[in-house]
C-alpha positions as CSV (number, residue, x, y, z in Angstrom):
1,X,-36.4,-2.4,-39.4
2,X,-34.1,0.3,-38.3
3,X,-34.5,3.6,-40.3
4,X,-31.8,5.6,-42.1
5,X,-32.3,8.4,-39.5
6,X,-31.9,6.0,-36.5
7,X,-28.7,4.4,-37.8
8,X,-27.4,8.3,-38.1
9,X,-28.5,9.2,-34.7
10,X,-26.8,6.0,-33.1
11,X,-23.7,6.9,-35.2
12,X,-23.7,10.3,-34.0
13,X,-24.2,9.2,-30.2
14,X,-21.3,6.5,-30.6
15,X,-18.9,9.2,-32.1
16,X,-19.9,11.6,-29.2
17,X,-19.2,9.0,-26.6
18,X,-16.1,8.1,-28.0
19,X,-14.8,11.8,-28.2
20,X,-15.9,12.1,-24.6
21,X,-13.9,9.0,-23.7
22,X,-10.7,10.3,-25.5
23,X,-11.0,13.6,-23.6
24,X,-11.3,11.8,-20.2
25,X,-8.3,9.7,-21.1
26,X,-6.3,12.7,-22.3
27,X,-7.2,14.7,-19.1
28,X,-6.4,11.4,-16.8
29,X,-3.0,11.0,-18.6
30,X,-2.0,14.6,-17.8
31,X,-3.1,14.4,-14.1
32,X,-1.6,10.9,-13.6
33,X,1.8,11.5,-14.7
34,X,1.8,14.5,-12.4
35,X,0.5,12.3,-9.5
36,X,3.1,9.7,-10.2
37,X,6.1,12.3,-10.2
38,X,4.8,13.7,-6.8
39,X,4.2,10.3,-5.2
40,X,7.7,9.1,-6.1
41,X,9.3,12.3,-4.6
42,X,7.2,11.6,-1.2
43,X,8.4,8.1,-1.2
44,X,11.9,8.9,-1.6
45,X,11.7,11.4,1.5
46,X,9.5,9.1,3.8
47,X,9.7,5.6,2.5
48,X,12.9,5.2,0.4
49,X,12.6,1.5,0.2
50,X,9.2,1.8,-1.3
51,X,10.6,4.3,-3.8
52,X,13.6,2.0,-4.5
53,X,11.2,-0.8,-5.2
54,X,8.8,1.1,-7.2
55,X,11.9,2.7,-9.5
56,X,13.1,-0.5,-10.3
57,X,9.8,-2.1,-11.1
58,X,9.4,-3.3,-14.6
59,X,5.6,-3.3,-15.9
60,X,4.6,-6.3,-17.6
61,X,3.6,-6.1,-21.3
62,X,-0.1,-6.2,-20.7
63,X,0.0,-3.5,-18.0
64,X,-2.7,-0.9,-18.7
65,X,-4.8,1.6,-16.7
66,X,-8.2,2.0,-17.9
67,X,-10.2,5.3,-17.5
68,X,-13.6,4.9,-16.4
69,X,-16.9,7.0,-17.3
70,X,-16.2,9.0,-14.1
71,X,-12.8,9.8,-15.1
72,X,-10.9,7.7,-12.7
73,X,-8.4,5.1,-13.1
74,X,-9.2,1.4,-13.2
75,X,-7.1,-1.7,-13.6
76,X,-7.3,-5.3,-14.4
77,X,-4.8,-7.4,-12.4
78,X,-3.2,-10.2,-14.2
79,X,-5.1,-13.5,-14.2
80,X,-8.3,-11.8,-12.8
81,X,-11.6,-12.1,-14.7
82,X,-12.8,-8.4,-14.1
83,X,-11.2,-5.0,-13.3
84,X,-11.1,-3.8,-9.7
85,X,-13.9,-1.2,-10.0
86,X,-17.0,-0.3,-11.7
87,X,-17.4,2.8,-13.8
88,X,-17.4,5.0,-10.7
89,X,-14.8,3.7,-8.3
90,X,-15.1,6.6,-5.8
91,X,-18.9,5.8,-5.5
92,X,-18.2,2.2,-5.1
93,X,-15.5,2.7,-2.5
94,X,-17.6,5.1,-0.5
95,X,-20.6,2.8,-0.5
96,X,-18.4,0.1,0.9
97,X,-16.6,2.4,3.5
98,X,-20.0,3.6,4.7
99,X,-21.3,0.0,5.0
100,X,-18.2,-0.9,6.9
101,X,-17.7,1.9,9.1
102,X,-21.4,2.5,10.1
103,X,-22.2,-1.0,10.7
104,X,-18.7,-2.8,11.5
105,X,-18.1,-5.1,14.2
106,X,-16.3,-3.8,17.3
107,X,-15.5,-5.4,20.5
108,X,-13.8,-4.5,23.6
109,X,-10.6,-6.5,24.9
110,X,-9.7,-6.0,28.4
111,X,-6.3,-7.2,29.5
112,X,-4.9,-8.1,32.9
113,X,-1.5,-9.0,33.2
114,X,-1.2,-10.2,36.9
115,X,1.9,-8.8,37.6
116,X,3.2,-9.0,41.1
117,X,3.5,-5.9,43.1
118,X,6.5,-7.5,44.9
119,X,8.9,-7.3,42.0
120,X,10.6,-3.8,42.4
121,X,12.3,-4.0,39.2
122,X,11.6,-0.9,37.1
123,X,9.7,-2.6,34.3
124,X,7.8,-4.7,36.7
125,X,6.8,-1.8,38.8
126,X,5.3,-0.1,35.5
127,X,3.8,-3.2,34.3
128,X,1.9,-3.6,37.6
129,X,0.6,-0.1,37.6
130,X,-0.5,-0.8,34.0
131,X,-2.2,-4.0,35.4
132,X,-4.0,-2.0,38.0
133,X,-5.3,0.6,35.6
134,X,-6.4,-2.0,32.9
135,X,-8.3,-3.9,35.5
136,X,-10.0,-0.8,36.9
137,X,-11.6,-0.5,33.4
138,X,-13.8,-3.2,34.2
139,X,-15.6,-1.1,36.8
140,X,-16.5,1.3,34.2
141,X,-19.5,1.3,32.0
142,X,-18.1,1.2,28.6
143,X,-20.6,1.8,25.8
144,X,-19.8,-0.5,23.0
145,X,-19.1,1.3,19.4
146,X,-21.6,1.3,17.1
147,X,-19.7,3.0,14.2
148,X,-16.1,4.1,13.5
149,X,-15.3,7.2,15.4
150,X,-13.5,10.2,13.8
151,X,-10.4,9.2,15.9
152,X,-9.2,5.7,16.4
153,X,-6.1,4.3,17.6
154,X,-5.1,1.8,14.9
155,X,-6.2,0.7,11.4
156,X,-4.8,-2.3,9.2
157,X,-5.7,-2.3,5.5
158,X,-4.8,-5.3,3.7
159,X,-5.1,-4.7,-0.2
160,X,-5.5,-1.1,-0.9
161,X,-6.6,-1.6,-4.8
162,X,-5.7,1.9,-6.6
163,X,-5.7,3.8,-3.2
164,X,-8.9,5.3,-3.4
165,X,-9.8,3.6,-0.2
166,X,-7.1,5.3,1.7
167,X,-7.8,8.6,0.6
168,X,-11.5,8.4,1.4
169,X,-11.0,6.8,4.7
170,X,-8.7,9.6,5.9
171,X,-11.0,12.2,4.9
172,X,-13.4,11.1,7.7
173,X,-11.2,9.3,10.2
174,X,-7.7,9.7,11.8
175,X,-5.6,7.0,13.2
176,X,-2.5,7.2,15.3
177,X,-1.0,4.2,13.6
178,X,-2.0,3.2,10.1
179,X,-0.7,-0.2,8.7
180,X,-1.0,-0.7,5.0
181,X,0.1,-3.6,2.8
182,X,-0.5,-4.4,-0.8
183,X,1.0,-7.5,-1.8
184,X,0.4,-6.9,-5.5
185,X,3.1,-4.9,-6.9
186,X,1.4,-4.5,-10.1
187,X,-1.6,-3.1,-8.4
188,X,0.3,-0.7,-6.2
189,X,2.1,0.7,-9.0
190,X,-0.9,1.3,-10.9
191,X,-2.1,3.2,-7.8
192,X,0.5,5.7,-8.3
193,X,-1.1,7.2,-11.2
194,X,-4.6,7.1,-9.5
195,X,-4.1,8.2,-5.9
196,X,-2.2,11.1,-4.4
197,X,-0.2,9.1,-2.0
198,X,2.0,12.3,-1.5
199,X,-1.1,14.0,0.0
200,X,-1.9,10.9,2.3
201,X,1.8,10.9,3.5
202,X,1.4,14.7,4.2
203,X,-1.8,14.3,5.9
204,X,-0.6,11.6,8.4
205,X,2.8,13.7,8.9
206,X,0.9,16.9,9.8
207,X,-1.3,15.0,12.3
208,X,1.7,13.7,14.0
209,X,0.8,10.1,13.4
210,X,2.4,7.1,11.9
211,X,1.9,5.0,8.8
212,X,3.6,1.9,7.9
213,X,3.6,0.8,4.3
214,X,4.5,-2.6,3.3
215,X,4.5,-3.4,-0.5
216,X,4.8,-7.0,-2.2
217,X,4.6,-8.8,1.0
218,X,2.6,-11.8,1.7
219,X,0.0,-11.4,4.7
220,X,2.2,-13.8,6.7
221,X,5.3,-11.4,6.2
222,X,3.4,-8.5,6.9
223,X,2.2,-9.7,10.2
224,X,5.7,-10.6,11.1
225,X,6.8,-7.1,10.2
226,X,4.0,-5.6,12.2
227,X,5.0,-7.8,15.4
228,X,8.4,-6.4,15.0
229,X,7.4,-2.9,14.9
230,X,5.3,-3.3,18.1
231,X,8.0,-5.1,20.0
232,X,10.8,-2.5,19.0
233,X,8.1,0.4,19.9
234,X,7.7,-1.6,23.5
235,X,11.5,-1.8,24.1
236,X,12.1,1.7,23.3
237,X,9.1,3.4,25.2
238,X,8.8,1.1,28.2
239,X,12.3,1.6,29.8
240,X,12.6,-2.3,29.7
241,X,15.8,-3.5,30.9
242,X,17.3,-7.0,31.4
């Protein structure tokens, strides 16, 4: 049988835990509102369409950001049986990142366009030179990547959750082109309270790199948008004329 003293101790512990939780929630709420305001301002400057989408967004009645024991935000997407993260989202995401960046699967793709050197049009001459240079790579002894290097040309992230993965990834790695898509608008809206997107945008901007942010698109729509970006870039930078 539980003694009276045990009951008192359990009650005191429960009250202490509850008070700590209220304190974490109050601190998170204050910081989260500041983050949200900064993020909206950054989107208005760099991603006006995203800002417009977010500002017109109407959160569902059951929308709620939960505060974990580590003091970070967590979220229960509609129709899902569990929240996105454990009681320590940062530790969870870091473990996943370490696993994938340290032991990821990498391959080398070598292209040869087979462009005729007899064609003297401007774009054909440059394509022939590119073809020659790429074929020359086959004579090099290229060592396969064992882990993600500090600098890598391109990254595509499908589904960012509450954004923690982007912040942690950019702490260790830099990408010339960063393509991000989050198809769930509810989740992305929640991320504005949890992640400093303004800092992410500022870091990419100061590095002279480029970030493409697509919200609320299906993966098919995202790839169509990426294809358009690549094609537009090619026409602008390749001096290709018809």
